N, C-alpha and C positions, 0 to 999 in steps of 0.2 A: 543154171539159174539158181539163185539162193531162195529158199523159202522165207516168208516173212517171219521175223523174230516173234516168238509167242511163249506164253506160259499156259498152264492148264488149270482147271478147277476140278473139284472132286466129282463133278457131275458129267464128266466127259466133254467139257467145253474147252474151246481154244480161245485164249485171251491175247489178242495181238498187242504187241508193245507199241503204244502210240509214239514214243520218242524215236523209234527207228523207222517210222513210215517215210517213204520218199516224198519229195515235193512234186516230182514230175508225174502228171496223171497217166501219160502213156506208158512209162516204165512201171507204174503201179498196176495198170491194167494187166500186163503180162505176168507180173510177179504174184498178183492176187489169184489169177486163174490157176497158175502152177501150184500155189500154196493150197488152194481149195481141193485140187485133185489129190494132193498128198495127204491132207487132213482126212478126206473122205476114205481114202484107201487104208488109213491107219485106224479107222473106226470112230473118229470123233463125231459128236452129235451136233454141236452148235458152235458157230464161229462168232465171236464178239469183237467188234471193230470200233474202237474209240478214235474218232477223227478230231484232232485239235482245230481250233478256229483258224489258225494260220495255215492249215492244210485243207481248207474247206473244198478246194478244187477236186479232192479225191472222192467227195460224197457222191456225185453223179456216176462215177466209175463203179463205186461199190453198189449203187442202186441197179446199174445195168447187170451186175453179176449176181443179182438176186438178194442183196441185203435190204432190209427194211429198217425204218426208224424204230428205236426202242425208247430212248429218252434223250434229253439235252439239257444243258445249262448254259451259262454265259460263255464258257470257254471251250466246249466240245459238243459233239453229237455222238451218241452211241447207236451203232447199228448191229443187227444180228442176221444170221443166215442159218437156217436149219439144214445142216449137212446130212442129217438122217431125217427122213420124212416123219412128220408128226412128233418130233422130239420136243420136249417141254422147254419153254422159255418163261422163266418167272416174270411176272409183271413188274413194272416200276411202281414207285410210290403212288397210292391211289387216294390219299387223304391229306387234307390240311388239318393241323392241330392248333387249336386256340384255347385260351383260358380267360375266364371272367372272375372278378374278385368281389366277394361279399365282405365289405369292410364296415364294421359296426362299432361306433364309439361307446364309451361308458354311458353316455347320455341317450343311448339307443337311437342314434342317428346313422343312417346309411349313406355311404359315399356313392354319389351317382354322377353321371355325365350325360350331356346331350351332345350328340355328334353334329359337327358343322354340316357335313354332307350326309343326310339321312334320306331314307326312302320317301318318295312323294306319297302323300296321303296319310303320313303319320300324324295322329292327333296330338295336339299340344306339343310341348318341347321334346317329347320322346325320351324321357329319362331312362337310362339303362346302367348296367354295371360297367365300370372301367375294365379294360382288358383288350386282348388282341392276339395276334398270331405269334407262336413261338419261333425263335430264330433257329436255323439249323445247328444241331449240337447243343442246344440249350435245354436244361432241365425244366420241368414243369413248374416247380416251386420257385425257381429263380426267374423264369419268364413272366409269371403273373405279378411278382413283386416289382419287376422292372417296368411292366406295362402300367401299373398303377402310378409309379413314380413319374414316368414320362407324361402320362395324361393329366395327372392331378397335382403333382409335386408332393404328394403325401407319402411318407415312408411307412412301410408296413412289415409285419412278420407273418410268414406262412404258418397256418395252424393245421388245416385239414382239407382233404378233398371231399366235397359234399355230394356231388352228383355229376353226371355228364350226359350230353345228348349227342346223338349220331344222326346225320341226315345225308341224303344223296342229292345229286344234281346241283352241287354248289359251283364255285368258280371254275371255269374251264371244263365243266362236266365232271369234276372230281367230287369226292365225298368229303365230309367235314366232321370232325369230333371236337366238341367244345366242352372243356372241363370247367366246373364251377368250384371255386376254392374259397374257403373261409380264411380271412386274414385279420389280424388285429393291428390297429393303427399305432405307430410309434411317434407320429406327428400329426398335426391337425390343420396347419395353415395350408391353404390351397394356392397353387400356381398352375393354372391350366395350360395345356398345350395349344397354343393359338392356331396352329395350322389345321388341326383336326377337331378340336373341341370348341363348341359354341358356349357351353355353360358347364360348370362343375360346382357342386354344393353338397353339404351335409343335409340329408332329407330325413325327417322323422320316419322311422321304419314303419310305424303303424299307418301313417298317412300314405306312404308309398304303396302298402298292400291294399289300401282302400281306394286309391286314386283310379277313376274309370278311364283315364287317358293312358295309363301304363299297361303295356302288353301283358297278357296272362302268363306267357312264358317267363317273363322277368319276375313276376310275382311268385310263380311256382318255385323257381330255383332259389329265390331268397328264403322262402319258407323252408325249403329242404335244408339250407345251411343253418337256419335258426333252430329247427326242431330235431335235427339228428347230429350225433357227434362226428359222423364222417370217418374217414380213415386218414391216418397221419403218416408222415415219413418214417420209415423204419429200415431195418437191415436184415439181410438173409445171409447166413453163413456161406462163405465161398464166393460171395459177390461183393467184395470189399472195395472195389475200384469205384469211388464216388464220382469220378469224372465221367465214367461210362454208364453206371447203373443208378437207377432211382426207383425206389419201391415205396408203396403206400399200403399200410397194414392196419387192421383193427387194433385198438388199444391192447397191449400185452401180446401182440402177434409176433 
């Protein structure tokens, strides 16, 4: 019997080639058992099994063999098996990443939105900063500019990272990091995103900071962007691939 086709990682892990997995669950059961015996005998620590959606019938077979879910997306499920007891399996992504934009005009007006679907009990219109979640593979500076444009129709330029907040117990039990960015407006006409935004306007920033209906968190992060220079996009020698790396450094860093 042939062992399942695999590669290895630097940590003693076996990475099964998903493209070579059989379609037949019965044949897979025998081949998987044989492969696990061979991998264990050769001293491998963890087996990683990526099962494509079109071969989902193999998942219960892998579960019977001791594999557990690690993570999944729309096209596959990743399963793992500790071939060596107590071997380390790194966790999958634990955080969402989002960004909000402090956009202030020369007239000292702050760009704010009121979400169409907001928490019950919110006092008043619930004005907040435009922003949202980053897309996979998207840089922070690009993502926040995109979010502002999508929600408000206002074009902006990224200036600096002002602050961020970190909390736990967010969506699906994951944690969340929310970056607050200072942007300068390149346009001023508003075209709101009808699906998600109930209202969008330029709000005098001093009135925003004094409005009792606006959440203290939103006031605090706007003050942080106003009162501190923040850290701006920069470069570090040896990390010139701008498609992959993004750095924020103090001025002159």
